[in-house]
N, C-alpha and C positions, 0 to 999 in steps of 0.2 A: 663807368666801364667795368664789366665783370672781369674776374681773374682770367678766364679763358681768352676773352677778347684781348686783354692786355698782353698776354703771352703771345698771341698770334700777331699782334701789331709789332711786338719786339722782334719776332722772327722775321717779319717783313722788312724791318730795318736792315737786316743782313742781306747784302746784295746777292748772296749765293742762293737765297730762298726765292723761288719763282712763284708766280701766281698759281701754277699747277701744283706745286708743293704745298702751298698754303691751303688750297682747296682740299687736298688729300688729308692734311693734318686736321682741318676743321671737320671734314666728313668722318674721319676716324673717331674724333671726340664725340660728335653728335650721335653717330651710330652706336658708340659705346654707351651713351646715356639713354638713348631712345629706341635702340634696335635698328637693324639695317633697313627696315621698312618704315620706321617711325619718324624719320626726319625728311622733310621735303628737300628736293634739290634747290629750290629757291631759297629756303631757309639756310642751307649750307653756304650758298653764294653770299647771301647778305651777312652771315656771321663772319665770313672771311673778308668782309669789307668790300665786296664787289657790288657796284651799283647796277651792273648788267644782270638782269634776273635770269638769263640763260647762260651764265658763265660756265656752270658745270657742264651743260650740254655741249658748249663750244670745245671744251678740253677733253671730255670723256664720253660724249654722245648721249649716255643715259646712266641710270643708277647702276646697272650691271657693270658697265665700263669703269665707273668710279670705284666700286667695290673691288674689282679685279686689280685696278691700279694700286689701291691701298695694300692688298694682299701681296702683289708682286714686289712692291717697294720694301715691305717689311720682311718678306721671305729672303730677299737679297741680303739684308742685314743679318738675319738669322743664320743664313748659310755661312756667311763670313765668320760669325761667332762660333758656330759649330765646327768649322774647319780648324780654327785656332785651338779650341778646347780639345778636339779629337787628336790633333797632332801632339799636343802636350801630354794627353793621357797615354797614348800609345808609346810615346818616347819614354815615359816613366814606367809603364807596365804593358808589355806586348799582349798580355792576356787579361784584360780588365774584367771586372765582375759585371753581372747584368745591371746592378744598381748604378755602377759608375757610368755605364753606357746610357742608361735611361736619363741620368743626370745631365750628361752632355747633350742629349737629344732635347730635353725639356727646358732646361734652365735658360737658354737664349730666348725663349718666348717671353720671359719676364724682364721687366726693367728697361725695356727699349725706350720708354719715355716716362714722364712724371705721372704719378698716380696709377701706374700700370694700365694706362689707357688702352694699349694694344691687347692686354689680357682681357679687359672688359669687352673690347670690340670683338675679339676672337670668340669669346663666350656667346655673345649675341649672334655672331655669324654661324657658329656651330649649332645653335638651337633655332635658327630661322627656318621658315617653311620653304625658302627659295635656295637653301644651301646647295642642293644637288644640281643647280643650274651652273655652278661655278666649278672649274677644273683647271688649276694652274699647272698641273703636271709635275709639281715639285714636292708633293707631300706623300702621304700614305697611299692615296689612290694611284699616283704616278708610279710608285714603287711596285704596287700590285699588278699594274697593267703593262709594266715595262715600257711606258710611254713617256718617260721623263725627258725633259729637255737636256739635262746634264746627268747622264747616268753615273758618272764618276764623282758626283757631289758628295760632300761629307754627310749630308742627310741620308743618302742611300747607302753609304758605307755603314753608317750607324744602324740603319734598319737591317742590313744584311748581318751585321755582327750580333745584333739582338736576336734575330731569327736563329742564328747558329747556336745560341745559348739555350734555345727552346725547341729542340728538334721534334718533340712530340706535339707541338701546337701547330696545326695547319696554318699556312701562310695567310689566308684570308681571315681566319679567326684572330690571328695575331694582329692583323691590321685593324680589325674592329676593336679589339681590346685596347690598342694604343690610342685610338681616337677617343674611346670612352674615358680612358685614363687622363688624356689631355684635357677633356671637358671637366673631369673631377678636379684636376690641378688648377685650372683657371678659376673654377668656382670657389675653391678653397682660398686662393689668393685674393679674389674680389671680396669674399666674406671677411677675411682677415683685415683687409684695408678698411672695410666698412665699420668693423668693430673698433679699430684704432681711431677712426675719425669720430666715432661716437663716444670716445673716452673709455671704452671697455678694455680690460686687461687682455693683452695678447702676448704670445710667445715672440721671441726674436724671429725675424723673417727667415733666416737660414735654418733655424730650428724647425719651423713649419715646413720648409722645403725638404729638409732631410727626412722628416716623418712621411711626407707625401711620396717621396721617392721609394721609401721602404714599402709603403702600401702598394705602389704601382708594381714593384718587383713581385710582391706576393700575388697580386691580381694576375699578372702575366703568367706566373707559374701555376695558377689554379687549374685543376683537372677539368676537362670538358665533360659536361653532363652526358649521360647515355642518350637521352632524347636528342640533344644537339648533335652528337656524333652520328646517330642514325640518319638524321636529316641531312647532315653534311655528306655522308656516303651516298645517299640517294641523289643528291644534287650533282655530285661528282660523276656518278654513273650516267646520269642523264646528259651531262656535258660531254663525256667521252663518246656517247652514242651520237650526239649531234655532230661532233667533229668527224666521226667516221662516215656519216651520211650526208653531210652538207659542206659545201665550199663556203668558208667564212671569210670575212674581211681580214686584212693584215692585222688590225688591232682589235682583238677580241676582248670584250668586257665580260669576264667569266664570273665576277663576284661583285657586281655593281652595288648591291645593297650593303656591302661591307666597306665601301671606299669613301674617302674624303679627299678634299684638295690638300 
C-alpha cells in the first residue's frame, strides 16, 4: 500500500471523514500530481477505496463539480485563516504595509495539508486550459465583478486594503498581477519542496516565503508600460461607450481576461 493510500485509509478510520471528503482529498492529490485533466474520475474513486466506479459522479456529477467542491472546501479554510490573521494584524497595526497585507493574503494558501498538496493542486488548476470554466465568486474575479457571495469577507477586505495602497494601479491590472504573483508563489513553493525531496540544499521555508512576499510587493508597485496603459485606456473608453448605448445585465463582466476564481 503506497503512502497516499495509507494516509487516506487512516483518514477514513476517523468517523468525521465522509466518503465525499475522502473523494475530494484523493482528487486534490491526484490532480496535484497529474493535472486537473490528467486523472480519470474512475481512478480517483478506486484510489479512494470505492468499488463503485461511478462514485465520483454520484457525489459530484462530473469533473467540474468535483473541482469546484475541492476549491470551495479549501477556500472556506483559507477564509477562516485570513480572517484570523487580518484581525491580528489590524489589532497590532491599523495601517499595515503592503507586504504585510500580501503576506496575510497569500500565506494561508500554503500548508493546508502535507507536502503542500493544495499548492500543487492550485498551480495545476491555474495553468489548466479549463480554468476559465470555474468561478467560485470568492477570489480575485469575484472582487473585480462585485459578485462575491460574501462581500464582507476577509479576502475582499484584504484586496480592498491592497488596492488602497496602490492608487495608481487600475483595479483590473491589480487583479491580474495578484493572480500572476500567486502563480509565482505556488511555483516557488513546489520547486522548493521538490529540491528538498531530492536532497538539494534549500533555505528555510519562512525565508523563502519572506523573499517571495518582497518580490510580490515590488511587482505590484511596478509601473505600467506605456503600451499597456494605452490599450487599457482604449478598452475603458469602449466600455463606457457600450454602457451609454446599451442596456446591460445586472452583472457586467468588464475585465474577464484579467479575472480568476
